[in-house]
N, C-alpha and C positions, 0 to 999 in steps of 0.2 A: 504493499499500499504506500503510495507516494505522499509524502508530506508537502504541503505548499511551502514555497520559499519563505524566508523570514520577511522579505520586502512584501510579498503578497499578504502575509498574516498581519503585518504592521498596517498595511493599507486598509485591510478589512476592519481592524480594530479602530483605526482612525475614523473610518466612515461610520461605524456604530456610535462612536463617542460623539461625533459632530451631529448624528441623527438624534442622540438622546438630548443634546443641548438644544437642538431646534424645537423638539417636542416640548421641553420644559419651558422654554421662552414663550411658547404659546399661552401658557398659564401664568407665568411669573414674568412681569414686565418690568424693566429697569434695574434688574439684578444680575446682568451679564457676568460680572466678576464672581459673585457668589455661586452662580451655576457652574462657571468654568472651574472653580475650586472644589466644588462638591464632585464634579466629573473627574478631575485628577485624582482626587482621594479614592474614588471607587476604582479606577484603573490602576492605582498604585497599592491597592489593598490597605489604605491607610484609614485614619479616623478624622472626624470633623466635629468641631465644637462650634455651634451657632449661637452668636450672642446678639441680642438686640431687645429693643423695648417691645411692649405689648402691641400687637396688631401690625407688626411689620412684615409678616408673611412667612415666618420660620417654618410653621407647621405645614402651610401649603407647599412651600418649597420642598420639604421632605417627603410629603406625600406624592408630589408630582414626579420626583426623581425615583421613588420607590416603585410607582406604577410603571415608570418608563422602563425600569429594568426587571420588572416582574418580580419583585421582592415583597416581602412582609413589612408592614410598618408598625413600629412600637413607639410610644411616647414615654420618655423618661423626664420627670419634672423634679425640681428641687433646687436647693442652693448648693453651690460648690464651696466647700470649706478650704479655700486656698486664697493666698494673697493674689490681688489683681494688680495688673500693671497698666498704668494710664497710657494710652495710644493716642498720640498727638493727631493721627490721621483719622481717628474715629471709624475704623473698619468695623463692619458689622459681621464679617464672616472671615475665617481663615481655615486653610487646610494644612494640617500637620500631623505627623505620626505621633502616636502616644506611646511611651516607653515605659517599662517596667523595671524597677530596681531589683528585680529577682522574681523567682516564682514562674509559674507556667502562664503562658498566654493561650487565648483560645486557638491560635494557629499552630501552637507548638505541639499539640497533641496531647 
């Protein structure tokens, strides 16, 4: 069985990624950067922490992306007991991997 070339696979995944962004942008207007960062996190198998005030569309964004990839949606609410860093650019979203200082992670089996 012949495997497609790496270039072909990357082209296919890029197309899927751009299609997901396009579909989410039909629902979420004006949050292109947040959508792109969420997309990067998905394909990089990373984590996302969405921050923002009430009513800015965080839940709608998550539901749209979840539907776009055919996944399940769960909402976790609560306060994080961690120091916050003031961001002079007031970004409302960022994509970054979460690291553990030890122990097992869900992907480590």
